N, C-alpha and C positions, 0 to 999 in steps of 0.2 A: 405574709399572711397565709394561714392554712386553715381550711374549714373542717369542722367535724363532719364525719360521714353522714350523720343523720340530718345535717343542715344543707347538704349539697343537692342542688338541682342539676342532674346530669344533662348533657346536651340533647340526648334523645327525648327528654321530658320537657325541654324548654318551651316548645311551641304550645303544648297543652297547658302548661302552668301559666304562661304569659296570657293565653286566651282567657283563662279562668280567673285572672286578676290577682295572682300571687305576687303582686308587685313589691311588697315589703320584703319577702324572702329573696326575690331576685335582686333587689337593690342592695341588701346586706351582703349578697354574694359578689357584688361588684368591687373592683379595686378602689383603694383610697383616692387615687388620682381621678378616677371616673366620678366618684361621689363629690369631689371638689369642684367638678365642672358643672354639675347639675344637682339641685336639691331633690330630696325624695318627693316633695309635693309637686314640683315641676315634672319630675319623671313620671309620677303617677298620672298626672293630667295628660301628658303626652301619650303614654301607653294606652290609657283608657280611650282617648280619641282615636288612636290608631286601630283599636280593636272594633270600632263601631261597624256593624254590619258583617263582621267576619264569623264564619261558621267553623272553620278549621284552618290549621296551618300544616304544611308538609315541608320537609327538608328538600331543597332543590339542589344545593351544592354543599360539599364538605371539602375545605381546602386547608392544607397544612402550610404554615409560613413560619419558619424558624421554630421558636418555642410555643407558638400559638396555633390554634385550629379555629378556622372561621366557618360558620354555618349560615347559610342563606335559607330562610324560611319564607315560603310564599303562602298567601291565603288561598281559600278555595276558589276565588275568582281569578287568581293569577295576577291581580292588580296591585296588591300590597305586599311589601317586603319587610322582613325583620332580619337584619344582619348582625350576628353576635360573634364575638371573639372570646374564646376561652383559653386559659393557659393549662399546663399539665395538671394543676391542682384544682381545675374547674372554676378558678376565679374568673369572673367576667371583666374584661378590660374595655370593651366597647359594645354599644348597642346602637344600631343605626336604623331608623324607621323612615320609610319613604315609599311613595308610589313606585311600582315596578313597571318600567317602560322599556319595551324592546322594539326592534324594527325587523320583523321576520323576513320581509321581502328582500331588504338590503343584506340581511345576515346570510342569505343563501345565494347572493350574487358574488361570484369569485372572479379574481383576475384571470385573464386568458393565458397569460404567461405563467410558467411555473418557477417559483423562487426557492432559494435556500435561505436559511438564517445566515446573516452576514458574519459568521463566527467560525472559529477553527477547532473549538473543543466544547466542553459542556458548560452551559450557562443556565441560569434559573429565571423563569418568567415571573417577574415581580408584578407587572400589570399586563393583562391580556385576557381576552374573552369577549363574550357577546352579551354582557350586561355591565352596568356601571359599578357593581360591587366587585366584580373580578377585574374590571378595566375602567379606571376613571376617565380615560379618553372617550369612552363610548358615547357620552352625551354630546360630544362635539363632532359634527358631521365631517369636519376636515381631518379628524384623527380617529374615527370610530374604531377601526380595526388595527390600531397601532400596538406595538409591543415595547415594553421597557424591560431590558434584560440586565441582570447582574450576575456576578460569579459568587457562589455561596459555598463555603466549606464549614462543616460542623455547625450549621445554623447561623453562621456569621458571614458578612461580606468583607471583612477586614481582619488583619492580625494585629495584635498589640494596640498601639495608639490609633484612634480613629480620626486624628486631625491631619494625617499625612496621606496624600494621594497614593504614594508608593506602597502604603500598607493595605490598599484595597486590591483584592484578587483580580478585579476587572481591569485595573489600570495597566496600560501598556500592552494589553492583549491585542493580537492581530485581528483586524477586521477585513472582510472580503466583500467583493461585489456579489449582491444577491441574485443577479441575473446578468446575462450579456446585454450590453447597451452602450449608449454614448453619454459621457459626463456632460451635463448642461449647467451645473452650478457647483462651485467649490468655495467654501469659506474656511480658511485654515489658520488665521493668525490670532484667534481669540485666546486670551490667557486662561489657563486652567484655574478653577476656583480652589480656595482652601475648603476642604470638606466642611459642610455646614453653611457656607456662604453661597450666594447665588447671584448670577448676572442677569437681572431682569431686562436690561436694555438690549441684550443679544440672546434671546431665549433658546435658540437652537445651538448656540455656540459654534463650534467648527462642524461643518456638515458637508455631505455630498448628495446631490440630486442627480439621478441618472434617468435617461429616457430609454424605454424598452419598446419592443414592437407593440403595435396596436395602441400607441399613445398611452401607455401605462408608465408611471414615474415612481421610482423608489427614493426614499429618503433615509439616510443613516446619519444620526446626529450625535453630538457630544464627543467628537474626536479630541485627542490630545493636541495641544498647540503645535503647529508646524510638523505634524506627523503624516498628513495626507499625501499620498504618493501619486495621485492622478491629477490631470489638468482638464480644464473645460475644453470640450471638443474631442477629447480622446475616447476611443472605443476600448472598452475593457471586457474581459471574458468573465463569465460566472466563476466564482471561486478565486479570482485574482485578488491579491492583497492590495488594499486601497488605503490603509492607514492603521492607527493605533487608538484604542479606547482611551478616552480622557475624562475630564470633569469640567468641560467648558459649557458656557451658557447658563440657563436657569436650572441648574442641576446641583444638588447638595452632596452627591457622592458619585464616584465613577460608575458609569453605566452607559448603555446605548439605547437610543430610541430608533425604532425601525417601523416604517409604514410604506404602503403603496397607495398611490392616488392618481387622479385623472388629470392633474395639471402640475407643472413645476412650481407654481405659486403656493407657498406654504400657507398663506392666509386666505386663499380663495381656491379651494380644491375640495373634492369629495374623496374620502378614504374608501378604499376597496378591500374587501375581505381577501386575504392572501391565499392563493392556491400553492401549497408547498409540494416539492418534488416527491416527498415521501408520503403524501396523502394525509399527514397529521394536521390537526387543528389545535395547537397548544393553548392552554389557558393558565391563569395564575396558579402558581405552585408547581408547575411542571418543570422538569429538567429537559433541555433541548440541546440538540447537536446540529451541525451544519446541514445534514441530509445529503442525499446523492445528487450529483451534478446532473443537470438536464442536457442531454446530448443534442437536442433539436429545439433550442429555446426560441428561435426566431419564428417558428410556426405557431399559430394559435393552438393552444391545448384543446383537445376534443373530449377529454375525460373530466370522469368526474374528479391652516391650523386654525362664526363662533370661534373663538380663539382661546387657546389654553396655554399653559407653560409647563415644561418638564421640570418638576421640582419635588423631590421626595427623598425620604430616608426610610430605612427598614422600620423604624418606630412609627413613622407617620401613618402607616396603614391602620394603626390602632386608634387614631384620634378622630373618629367619625362624629362624635358629639363633643363640642357644639359645632364643629365644622368638618368638612371633608377637605383633603389637601388641595393645594393650588393646582391650577391648570397650566397647560403647556404655553399657549400664547394668550395674553390678556389684553 
């Protein structure tokens, strides 16, 4: 589907056109799949209701994800959000309307330890950031500041067939300890899923929980079956190899889930915003690397799972209407 130039609402115009009720033009610009999910009349009613009391919209985020670009519009009060996904031809593939809720105080409370990403080369942030549009974990206190990472090349996470784990660039990648600490929990025998299938009964799959100084705990999840190289009770150093990326647990393709929390209990913990050694705060759409090792990780730094399930694929991020994707632990 390709639109004529005079029919196109460009992303920079969307907020104003949406506010002024150009719903028919917007709806015609949506993909066929989108229009099969919601009728024009239902879309019009939903959009009109969302606009009630709004004076203006401003773009808050612009994120590139594969062949798509996502725009987050906030209203003048900062309490209403419109999240829109365009392709390179300006066809709209999703529109997500929802109240905008953030937790500013928690968002600025960082770990005392400094961590690295538990990776050895370049990975892509599929979910990560401080609102639920960038990071679906955000609405869950136990995972609010978690990251889901994949390896992407030429806008894809796999080569050739997507039904083989071995074809995914993340599969078999080495994973490392994000900080020096003691291993307190290892699960390593969970079978890897066939891509597209998910193991809801063991949502984290194969995983490692480590205890760091000042009672901060890290979780790296979705290791390959029988690939974890550390044992419970063992002390490991930051950057030490601990296993290989897999596709275990409630995961539809090879990736890793990484978070830091205040308890080793995945179901009863509070996620903490991660202080990285390089000072970065990555968000969805960023490419990340390991970062420099912390030489004095045992000293507190002086500078500046509500239950969900890890279950996603690259296409899932486009399916915000009528549902947003599943959560990590349910």
